[in-house]
C-alpha positions in Angstrom: 8.3 122.0 173.0 11.9 121.2 172.3 10.9 117.8 170.7 8.3 119.5 168.5 11.0 122.1 167.3 13.5 119.3 166.6 10.8 117.4 164.6 10.0 120.5 162.6 13.7 121.0 161.8 14.1 117.4 160.7 11.0 117.7 158.5 12.2 121.0 157.0 15.6 119.5 156.2 13.9 116.5 154.5 11.8 118.9 152.4 14.8 120.9 151.4 16.7 117.8 150.4 13.7 116.6 148.4 13.4 120.0 146.6 17.1 119.8 145.8 16.8 116.3 144.4 13.8 117.4 142.4 15.6 120.4 140.8 18.6 118.3 140.0 16.4 115.5 138.5 14.5 118.0 136.4 17.6 119.7 135.1 19.4 116.4 134.5 16.4 115.4 132.4 16.4 118.7 130.5 20.1 118.2 129.6 19.9 114.5 128.8 18.9 115.0 125.1 21.3 117.8 124.4 24.8 117.6 123.0 26.6 119.3 125.8 30.0 119.0 124.1 28.9 120.6 120.8 25.8 122.8 121.3 26.5 124.4 117.9 25.8 121.1 116.2 22.4 121.0 117.8 21.8 124.6 116.8 22.8 123.9 113.2 20.5 120.9 113.0 17.6 122.9 114.4 18.2 125.8 112.0 18.5 123.4 109.0 15.1 121.9 110.1 13.6 125.4 110.3 13.0 124.8 114.0 15.2 127.4 115.7 15.1 127.9 119.4 16.8 130.0 122.0 17.4 128.6 125.4 16.6 130.6 128.5 17.7 129.9 132.1 16.1 130.9 135.4 17.8 133.3 137.8 16.5 136.5 139.4 14.5 136.5 136.2 14.5 134.4 133.0 17.2 135.4 130.6 18.9 134.2 127.4 22.7 133.6 128.0 24.9 135.3 125.4 21.9 137.3 123.9 22.7 141.0 124.5 20.8 143.2 122.1 17.1 144.0 122.1 16.4 142.7 118.6 18.0 139.3 119.4 16.1 139.1 122.7 12.9 139.8 120.9 13.7 137.0 118.4 14.6 134.6 121.2 11.4 135.3 123.1 9.5 134.0 120.1 11.4 130.7 120.0 12.2 130.3 123.7 12.8 127.0 125.4 13.4 127.3 129.1 15.8 124.9 130.8 13.7 124.0 133.8 15.6 123.3 137.0 18.0 126.2 136.5 17.9 128.8 139.3 20.0 131.4 141.1 19.3 129.4 144.3 21.9 126.6 144.2 20.6 123.6 146.0 23.8 121.6 146.2 27.1 120.7 144.5 25.4 118.6 141.8 22.8 121.3 141.1 25.6 123.9 140.7 27.4 121.7 138.2 24.2 121.1 136.2 23.3 124.8 136.1 26.8 125.6 134.9 26.4 123.0 132.1 23.0 124.5 131.2 24.3 128.0 131.0 27.3 127.1 128.9 25.1 125.0 126.5 22.6 127.9 126.2 25.4 130.4 125.5 27.0 128.5 122.7 23.6 127.4 121.2 22.1 130.9 121.4 25.2 132.5 119.9 25.1 130.1 116.9 21.4 130.7 116.3 21.7 134.5 116.5 24.7 134.5 114.2 23.2 132.1 111.6 19.5 132.8 111.6 18.2 133.6 108.1 14.6 134.7 108.9 12.7 136.0 111.8 10.2 133.4 113.2 
C-alpha cells in the first residue's frame, strides 16, 4: 500500500512538472514575437495596418489589463487576442516572470490602442 501511494505521488509530481513546463513553453511562444520593451510600437504598427487588437490574460476570468471602462472593454472584446499560458495559478518562478511580462505588455499595448483608435471595429 505504501509503495503504491509513493508511486502515485511521484507520478503526480511528474504531471505537475510537465504541466508547468507546458504553460511556460506556451507563454514563452506567445511572447516570442512581441516587442516586450516597446509594446506601444507594436500597437502603433497594428493600428497603422488597420489590424488593431487588445490583449487579454487569464486569471480567475479573462480580462484586458489597463482597460477599465465598459465601452473600451466592448471594443477590446471584438479584437481580442488571448495570451495563452497566462493564469492566476503560478506554476513556478519562470512562469511567474513570464506572466508578469505578459501583463505589462498587455497593459501598455492596450492603453495605446484605446487612446489612439480612430474607428470601432
